[in-house]
N, CA, C and O atoms as a GROMACS GRO file, in nm:
protein
  424
    1UNK      N    1   9.286  10.829  11.005
    1UNK     CA    2   9.249  10.701  11.060
    1UNK      C    3   9.359  10.656  11.156
    1UNK      O    4   9.474  10.643  11.115
    2UNK      N    5   9.326  10.632  11.280
    2UNK     CA    6   9.422  10.587  11.381
    2UNK      C    7   9.404  10.437  11.401
    2UNK      O    8   9.294  10.390  11.428
    3UNK      N    9   9.514  10.363  11.388
    3UNK     CA   10   9.509  10.220  11.413
    3UNK      C   11   9.528  10.196  11.562
    3UNK      O   12   9.610  10.263  11.626
    4UNK      N   13   9.455  10.103  11.617
    4UNK     CA   14   9.464  10.073  11.759
    4UNK      C   15   9.554   9.952  11.781
    4UNK      O   16   9.514   9.838  11.761
    5UNK      N   17   9.678   9.979  11.823
    5UNK     CA   18   9.772   9.869  11.844
    5UNK      C   19   9.740   9.790  11.970
    5UNK      O   20   9.802   9.686  11.993
    6UNK      N   21   9.646   9.836  12.050
    6UNK     CA   22   9.607   9.766  12.173
    6UNK      C   23   9.474   9.694  12.159
    6UNK      O   24   9.415   9.654  12.259
    7UNK      N   25   9.427   9.678  12.036
    7UNK     CA   26   9.292   9.627  12.010
    7UNK      C   27   9.264   9.492  12.078
    7UNK      O   28   9.158   9.475  12.138
    8UNK      N   29   9.354   9.399  12.071
    8UNK     CA   30   9.337   9.266  12.131
    8UNK      C   31   9.458   9.234  12.218
    8UNK      O   32   9.557   9.306  12.216
    9UNK      N   33   9.449   9.126  12.294
    9UNK     CA   34   9.556   9.100  12.389
    9UNK      C   35   9.604   8.956  12.393
    9UNK      O   36   9.665   8.916  12.492
   10UNK      N   37   9.580   8.878  12.293
   10UNK     CA   38   9.627   8.740  12.294
   10UNK      C   39   9.744   8.727  12.196
   10UNK      O   40   9.827   8.818  12.189
   11UNK      N   41   9.751   8.618  12.121
   11UNK     CA   42   9.866   8.598  12.033
   11UNK      C   43   9.821   8.574  11.890
   11UNK      O   44   9.707   8.533  11.864
   12UNK      N   45   9.912   8.599  11.796
   12UNK     CA   46   9.886   8.572  11.655
   12UNK      C   47   9.905   8.424  11.630
   12UNK      O   48   9.998   8.363  11.683
   13UNK      N   49   9.819   8.367  11.552
   13UNK     CA   50   9.838   8.230  11.505
   13UNK      C   51   9.838   8.233  11.353
   13UNK      O   52   9.773   8.318  11.292
   14UNK      N   53   9.910   8.140  11.294
   14UNK     CA   54   9.917   8.132  11.149
   14UNK      C   55   9.857   8.000  11.105
   14UNK      O   56   9.898   7.894  11.152
   15UNK      N   57   9.760   8.007  11.016
   15UNK     CA   58   9.698   7.887  10.960
   15UNK      C   59   9.791   7.836  10.851
   15UNK      O   60   9.800   7.895  10.744
   16UNK      N   61   9.861   7.726  10.878
   16UNK     CA   62   9.960   7.673  10.785
   16UNK      C   63   9.898   7.625  10.654
   16UNK      O   64   9.966   7.621  10.551
   17UNK      N   65   9.771   7.589  10.655
   17UNK     CA   66   9.706   7.542  10.534
   17UNK      C   67   9.687   7.655  10.434
   17UNK      O   68   9.701   7.636  10.313
   18UNK      N   69   9.656   7.772  10.484
   18UNK     CA   70   9.630   7.885  10.395
   18UNK      C   71   9.738   7.991  10.403
   18UNK      O   72   9.736   8.089  10.328
   19UNK      N   73   9.835   7.972  10.494
   19UNK     CA   74   9.943   8.068  10.517
   19UNK      C   75   9.886   8.207  10.547
   19UNK      O   76   9.939   8.308  10.503
   20UNK      N   77   9.777   8.209  10.623
   20UNK     CA   78   9.716   8.337  10.659
   20UNK      C   79   9.717   8.352  10.810
   20UNK      O   80   9.731   8.254  10.884
   21UNK      N   81   9.702   8.474  10.855
   21UNK     CA   82   9.706   8.503  10.997
   21UNK      C   83   9.566   8.497  11.057
   21UNK      O   84   9.468   8.539  10.995
   22UNK      N   85   9.559   8.445  11.178
   22UNK     CA   86   9.437   8.457  11.257
   22UNK      C   87   9.458   8.580  11.343
   22UNK      O   88   9.520   8.572  11.449
   23UNK      N   89   9.408   8.694  11.298
   23UNK     CA   90   9.435   8.820  11.362
   23UNK      C   91   9.326   8.858  11.460
   23UNK      O   92   9.316   8.973  11.502
   24UNK      N   93   9.245   8.762  11.496
   24UNK     CA   94   9.146   8.794  11.598
   24UNK      C   95   9.214   8.819  11.731
   24UNK      O   96   9.157   8.881  11.820
   25UNK      N   97   9.337   8.771  11.744
   25UNK     CA   98   9.410   8.787  11.869
   25UNK      C   99   9.555   8.821  11.840
   25UNK      O  100   9.617   8.759  11.754
   26UNK      N  101   9.608   8.917  11.909
   26UNK     CA  102   9.750   8.947  11.900
   26UNK      C  103   9.788   9.036  12.017
   26UNK      O  104   9.702   9.100  12.078
   27UNK      N  105   9.916   9.038  12.047
   27UNK     CA  106   9.965   9.135  12.145
   27UNK      C  107  10.045   9.239  12.068
   27UNK      O  108  10.084   9.216  11.954
   28UNK      N  109  10.069   9.351  12.129
   28UNK     CA  110  10.137   9.461  12.062
   28UNK      C  111  10.273   9.418  12.007
   28UNK      O  112  10.302   9.440  11.890
   29UNK      N  113  10.358   9.357  12.091
   29UNK     CA  114  10.492   9.323  12.046
   29UNK      C  115  10.488   9.218  11.935
   29UNK      O  116  10.570   9.222  11.844
   30UNK      N  117  10.394   9.125  11.942
   30UNK     CA  118  10.384   9.024  11.837
   30UNK      C  119  10.336   9.084  11.706
   30UNK      O  120  10.386   9.049  11.600
   31UNK      N  121  10.239   9.174  11.713
   31UNK     CA  122  10.192   9.240  11.592
   31UNK      C  123  10.304   9.320  11.528
   31UNK      O  124  10.321   9.317  11.406
   32UNK      N  125  10.381   9.391  11.608
   32UNK     CA  126  10.491   9.472  11.556
   32UNK      C  127  10.594   9.382  11.488
   32UNK      O  128  10.647   9.418  11.383
   33UNK      N  129  10.621   9.267  11.547
   33UNK     CA  130  10.716   9.172  11.489
   33UNK      C  131  10.665   9.118  11.356
   33UNK      O  132  10.742   9.106  11.260
   34UNK      N  133  10.537   9.088  11.348
   34UNK     CA  134  10.479   9.036  11.224
   34UNK      C  135  10.482   9.144  11.116
   34UNK      O  136  10.511   9.114  11.000
   35UNK      N  137  10.453   9.268  11.151
   35UNK     CA  138  10.458   9.377  11.053
   35UNK      C  139  10.600   9.392  10.998
   35UNK      O  140  10.618   9.408  10.877
   36UNK      N  141  10.700   9.387  11.086
   36UNK     CA  142  10.839   9.396  11.042
   36UNK      C  143  10.874   9.282  10.947
   36UNK      O  144  10.931   9.305  10.840
   37UNK      N  145  10.839   9.160  10.985
   37UNK     CA  146  10.870   9.042  10.902
   37UNK      C  147  10.796   9.048  10.769
   37UNK      O  148  10.853   9.013  10.665
   38UNK      N  149  10.671   9.092  10.771
   38UNK     CA  150  10.594   9.101  10.647
   38UNK      C  151  10.652   9.206  10.552
   38UNK      O  152  10.647   9.189  10.431
   39UNK      N  153  10.706   9.314  10.606
   39UNK     CA  154  10.774   9.413  10.521
   39UNK      C  155  10.900   9.352  10.462
   39UNK      O  156  10.928   9.368  10.343
   40UNK      N  157  10.976   9.280  10.545
   40UNK     CA  158  11.097   9.214  10.496
   40UNK      C  159  11.068   9.114  10.385
   40UNK      O  160  11.144   9.103  10.289
   41UNK      N  161  10.958   9.042  10.398
   41UNK     CA  162  10.922   8.939  10.302
   41UNK      C  163  10.847   8.992  10.180
   41UNK      O  164  10.814   8.916  10.089
   42UNK      N  165  10.821   9.122  10.177
   42UNK     CA  166  10.751   9.181  10.064
   42UNK      C  167  10.600   9.163  10.069
   42UNK      O  168  10.532   9.184   9.968
   43UNK      N  169  10.547   9.125  10.185
   43UNK     CA  170  10.403   9.104  10.198
   43UNK      C  171  10.327   9.233  10.230
   43UNK      O  172  10.205   9.239  10.213
   44UNK      N  173  10.397   9.335  10.274
   44UNK     CA  174  10.336   9.465  10.301
   44UNK      C  175  10.411   9.568  10.217
   44UNK      O  176  10.532   9.582  10.231
   45UNK      N  177  10.340   9.641  10.131
   45UNK     CA  178  10.408   9.745  10.053
   45UNK      C  179  10.448   9.863  10.143
   45UNK      O  180  10.375   9.901  10.234
   46UNK      N  181  10.563   9.919  10.115
   46UNK     CA  182  10.611  10.033  10.192
   46UNK      C  183  10.703  10.117  10.106
   46UNK      O  184  10.754  10.072  10.004
   47UNK      N  185  10.723  10.239  10.150
   47UNK     CA  186  10.825  10.323  10.089
   47UNK      C  187  10.931  10.351  10.194
   47UNK      O  188  10.905  10.337  10.314
   48UNK      N  189  11.048  10.390  10.150
   48UNK     CA  190  11.156  10.419  10.243
   48UNK      C  191  11.189  10.567  10.240
   48UNK      O  192  11.183  10.633  10.136
   49UNK      N  193  11.223  10.619  10.358
   49UNK     CA  194  11.273  10.756  10.366
   49UNK      C  195  11.394  10.757  10.458
   49UNK      O  196  11.414  10.667  10.539
   50UNK      N  197  11.474  10.859  10.444
   50UNK     CA  198  11.592  10.876  10.528
   50UNK      C  199  11.555  10.963  10.648
   50UNK      O  200  11.505  11.074  10.632
   51UNK      N  201  11.580  10.912  10.766
   51UNK     CA  202  11.552  10.984  10.889
   51UNK      C  203  11.655  11.095  10.903
   51UNK      O  204  11.776  11.070  10.897
   52UNK      N  205  11.607  11.218  10.922
   52UNK     CA  206  11.696  11.334  10.929
   52UNK      C  207  11.703  11.388  11.072
   52UNK      O  208  11.617  11.359  11.155
   53UNK      N  209  11.806  11.465  11.098
   53UNK     CA  210  11.821  11.530  11.227
   53UNK      C  211  11.697  11.616  11.253
   53UNK      O  212  11.658  11.696  11.168
   54UNK      N  213  11.636  11.601  11.368
   54UNK     CA  214  11.516  11.677  11.403
   54UNK      C  215  11.387  11.605  11.370
   54UNK      O  216  11.280  11.648  11.414
   55UNK      N  217  11.394  11.494  11.292
   55UNK     CA  218  11.274  11.417  11.262
   55UNK      C  219  11.224  11.345  11.387
   55UNK      O  220  11.302  11.315  11.478
   56UNK      N  221  11.095  11.317  11.389
   56UNK     CA  222  11.033  11.232  11.491
   56UNK      C  223  10.932  11.145  11.420
   56UNK      O  224  10.871  11.187  11.322
   57UNK      N  225  10.915  11.024  11.470
   57UNK     CA  226  10.822  10.932  11.403
   57UNK      C  227  10.679  10.984  11.404
   57UNK      O  228  10.605  10.963  11.308
   58UNK      N  229  10.640  11.052  11.511
   58UNK     CA  230  10.502  11.104  11.514
   58UNK      C  231  10.483  11.213  11.409
   58UNK      O  232  10.375  11.224  11.350
   59UNK      N  233  10.585  11.294  11.385
   59UNK     CA  234  10.575  11.398  11.283
   59UNK      C  235  10.574  11.338  11.142
   59UNK      O  236  10.503  11.385  11.053
   60UNK      N  237  10.654  11.234  11.124
   60UNK     CA  238  10.655  11.164  10.995
   60UNK      C  239  10.520  11.098  10.971
   60UNK      O  240  10.466  11.105  10.860
   61UNK      N  241  10.466  11.032  11.074
   61UNK     CA  242  10.334  10.968  11.061
   61UNK      C  243  10.227  11.072  11.030
   61UNK      O  244  10.138  11.046  10.948
   62UNK      N  245  10.234  11.188  11.093
   62UNK     CA  246  10.136  11.293  11.065
   62UNK      C  247  10.146  11.338  10.920
   62UNK      O  248  10.045  11.361  10.854
   63UNK      N  249  10.267  11.352  10.871
   63UNK     CA  250  10.288  11.394  10.733
   63UNK      C  251  10.243  11.287  10.634
   63UNK      O  252  10.179  11.318  10.533
   64UNK      N  253  10.275  11.161  10.662
   64UNK     CA  254  10.247  11.052  10.569
   64UNK      C  255  10.104  11.000  10.578
   64UNK      O  256  10.043  10.966  10.477
   65UNK      N  257  10.050  10.995  10.700
   65UNK     CA  258   9.918  10.934  10.722
   65UNK      C  259   9.811  11.035  10.761
   65UNK      O  260   9.692  11.003  10.762
   66UNK      N  261   9.852  11.157  10.794
   66UNK     CA  262   9.756  11.255  10.840
   66UNK      C  263   9.724  11.243  10.987
   66UNK      O  264   9.634  11.310  11.037
   67UNK      N  265   9.799  11.157  11.058
   67UNK     CA  266   9.774  11.134  11.200
   67UNK      C  267   9.903  11.085  11.266
   67UNK      O  268   9.955  10.980  11.231
   68UNK      N  269   9.953  11.161  11.362
   68UNK     CA  270  10.078  11.127  11.428
   68UNK      C  271  10.071  11.006  11.519
   68UNK      O  272  10.175  10.947  11.550
   69UNK      N  273   9.952  10.968  11.562
   69UNK     CA  274   9.939  10.854  11.654
   69UNK      C  275   9.970  10.720  11.590
   69UNK      O  276   9.980  10.619  11.659
   70UNK      N  277   9.986  10.718  11.459
   70UNK     CA  278  10.023  10.594  11.391
   70UNK      C  279  10.175  10.577  11.378
   70UNK      O  280  10.223  10.499  11.296
   71UNK      N  281  10.252  10.651  11.460
   71UNK     CA  282  10.397  10.642  11.458
   71UNK      C  283  10.444  10.500  11.484
   71UNK      O  284  10.547  10.458  11.430
   72UNK      N  285  10.370  10.425  11.566
   72UNK     CA  286  10.412  10.290  11.604
   72UNK      C  287  10.416  10.196  11.483
   72UNK      O  288  10.492  10.099  11.482
   73UNK      N  289  10.335  10.224  11.380
   73UNK     CA  290  10.335  10.142  11.260
   73UNK      C  291  10.467  10.159  11.184
   73UNK      O  292  10.523  10.061  11.133
   74UNK      N  293  10.516  10.281  11.177
   74UNK     CA  294  10.645  10.307  11.114
   74UNK      C  295  10.757  10.242  11.195
   74UNK      O  296  10.849  10.183  11.139
   75UNK      N  297  10.748  10.252  11.328
   75UNK     CA  298  10.847  10.187  11.414
   75UNK      C  299  10.846  10.037  11.394
   75UNK      O  300  10.952   9.975  11.385
   76UNK      N  301  10.728   9.977  11.386
   76UNK     CA  302  10.716   9.832  11.367
   76UNK      C  303  10.778   9.791  11.233
   76UNK      O  304  10.857   9.697  11.228
   77UNK      N  305  10.742   9.859  11.126
   77UNK     CA  306  10.792   9.825  10.993
   77UNK      C  307  10.943   9.842  10.983
   77UNK      O  308  11.009   9.771  10.907
   78UNK      N  309  10.997   9.936  11.060
   78UNK     CA  310  11.140   9.968  11.052
   78UNK      C  311  11.223   9.892  11.155
   78UNK      O  312  11.346   9.901  11.153
   79UNK      N  313  11.159   9.818  11.244
   79UNK     CA  314  11.232   9.744  11.347
   79UNK      C  315  11.288   9.835  11.455
   79UNK      O  316  11.393   9.806  11.513
   80UNK      N  317  11.219   9.943  11.483
   80UNK     CA  318  11.264  10.040  11.583
   80UNK      C  319  11.193  10.009  11.714
   80UNK      O  320  11.070  10.013  11.722
   81UNK      N  321  11.271   9.978  11.816
   81UNK     CA  322  11.212   9.940  11.944
   81UNK      C  323  11.170  10.057  12.030
   81UNK      O  324  11.067  10.050  12.097
   82UNK      N  325  11.246  10.164  12.030
   82UNK     CA  326  11.212  10.281  12.110
   82UNK      C  327  11.213  10.399  12.017
   82UNK      O  328  11.318  10.436  11.964
   83UNK      N  329  11.100  10.460  11.997
   83UNK     CA  330  11.080  10.554  11.888
   83UNK      C  331  11.162  10.682  11.895
   83UNK      O  332  11.173  10.752  11.795
   84UNK      N  333  11.220  10.713  12.008
   84UNK     CA  334  11.302  10.835  12.015
   84UNK      C  335  11.450  10.807  11.990
   84UNK      O  336  11.530  10.901  11.981
   85UNK      N  337  11.487  10.682  11.980
   85UNK     CA  338  11.628  10.647  11.964
   85UNK      C  339  11.658  10.606  11.820
   85UNK      O  340  11.682  10.489  11.792
   86UNK      N  341  11.656  10.704  11.731
   86UNK     CA  342  11.684  10.680  11.590
   86UNK      C  343  11.791  10.779  11.546
   86UNK      O  344  11.777  10.900  11.566
   87UNK      N  345  11.896  10.727  11.488
   87UNK     CA  346  12.004  10.814  11.443
   87UNK      C  347  11.972  10.874  11.307
   87UNK      O  348  11.916  10.806  11.221
   88UNK      N  349  12.006  11.001  11.288
   88UNK     CA  350  11.992  11.060  11.154
   88UNK      C  351  12.068  10.974  11.053
   88UNK      O  352  12.176  10.923  11.081
   89UNK      N  353  12.010  10.959  10.937
   89UNK     CA  354  12.070  10.875  10.833
   89UNK      C  355  12.013  10.734  10.830
   89UNK      O  356  12.044  10.657  10.739
   90UNK      N  357  11.930  10.699  10.929
   90UNK     CA  358  11.867  10.568  10.932
   90UNK      C  359  11.756  10.563  10.827
   90UNK      O  360  11.675  10.655  10.817
   91UNK      N  361  11.753  10.455  10.750
   91UNK     CA  362  11.646  10.436  10.652
   91UNK      C  363  11.527  10.375  10.725
   91UNK      O  364  11.540  10.270  10.788
   92UNK      N  365  11.413  10.441  10.716
   92UNK     CA  366  11.294  10.388  10.781
   92UNK      C  367  11.188  10.356  10.675
   92UNK      O  368  11.187  10.413  10.566
   93UNK      N  369  11.100  10.265  10.712
   93UNK     CA  370  10.994  10.220  10.622
   93UNK      C  371  10.861  10.286  10.659
   93UNK      O  372  10.828  10.300  10.776
   94UNK      N  373  10.788  10.326  10.558
   94UNK     CA  374  10.655  10.382  10.576
   94UNK      C  375  10.559  10.283  10.510
   94UNK      O  376  10.538  10.289  10.388
   95UNK      N  377  10.499  10.192  10.588
   95UNK     CA  378  10.409  10.094  10.527
   95UNK      C  379  10.278  10.157  10.482
   95UNK      O  380  10.235  10.260  10.534
   96UNK      N  381  10.215  10.093  10.384
   96UNK     CA  382  10.087  10.139  10.332
   96UNK      C  383   9.981  10.119  10.441
   96UNK      O  384   9.950  10.006  10.479
   97UNK      N  385   9.927  10.230  10.489
   97UNK     CA  386   9.834  10.228  10.602
   97UNK      C  387   9.708  10.145  10.573
   97UNK      O  388   9.668  10.063  10.654
   98UNK      N  389   9.647  10.167  10.459
   98UNK     CA  390   9.524  10.094  10.427
   98UNK      C  391   9.550   9.946  10.410
   98UNK      O  392   9.468   9.863  10.449
   99UNK      N  393   9.664   9.911  10.353
   99UNK     CA  394   9.700   9.769  10.336
   99UNK      C  395   9.714   9.702  10.472
   99UNK      O  396   9.661   9.593  10.493
  100UNK      N  397   9.785   9.766  10.564
  100UNK     CA  398   9.804   9.710  10.698
  100UNK      C  399   9.669   9.698  10.770
  100UNK      O  400   9.640   9.597  10.834
  101UNK      N  401   9.589   9.801  10.758
  101UNK     CA  402   9.456   9.800  10.822
  101UNK      C  403   9.374   9.681  10.772
  101UNK      O  404   9.312   9.610  10.851
  102UNK      N  405   9.374   9.660  10.642
  102UNK     CA  406   9.298   9.548  10.585
  102UNK      C  407   9.358   9.413  10.620
  102UNK      O  408   9.285   9.320  10.654
  103UNK      N  409   9.490   9.402  10.614
  103UNK     CA  410   9.557   9.273  10.638
  103UNK      C  411   9.537   9.224  10.780
  103UNK      O  412   9.522   9.104  10.804
  104UNK      N  413   9.536   9.318  10.875
  104UNK     CA  414   9.528   9.278  11.016
  104UNK      C  415   9.394   9.312  11.081
  104UNK      O  416   9.382   9.307  11.203
  105UNK      N  417   9.297   9.345  11.001
  105UNK     CA  418   9.162   9.374  11.052
  105UNK      C  419   9.164   9.479  11.163
  105UNK      O  420   9.098   9.462  11.266
  106UNK      N  421   9.239   9.584  11.144
  106UNK     CA  422   9.250   9.690  11.245
  106UNK      C  423   9.148   9.799  11.219
  106UNK      O  424   9.142   9.897  11.293
   0.00000   0.00000   0.00000
């Protein structure tokens, strides 16, 4: 299952009454920021792995999700801005794909 990070092009809004997201609209950078914050706050379950020499996010995504094109989700959860600039030894987050898909209507 490939998530489409380009699905919509507006902004995320948060309904303060229900503390829920209006995910009908978002931009890529805003969605990535929300995913990172939600992992930090414990709202998105994830596991951690140690990035090793020779690893790439697309290869990790392929191994974890069965599809390398979801590398951006790992980058978002881990706060990685440019996916090729990761030092070996960096702890990265692998968010639960189905949970993210459901939470953000992707």
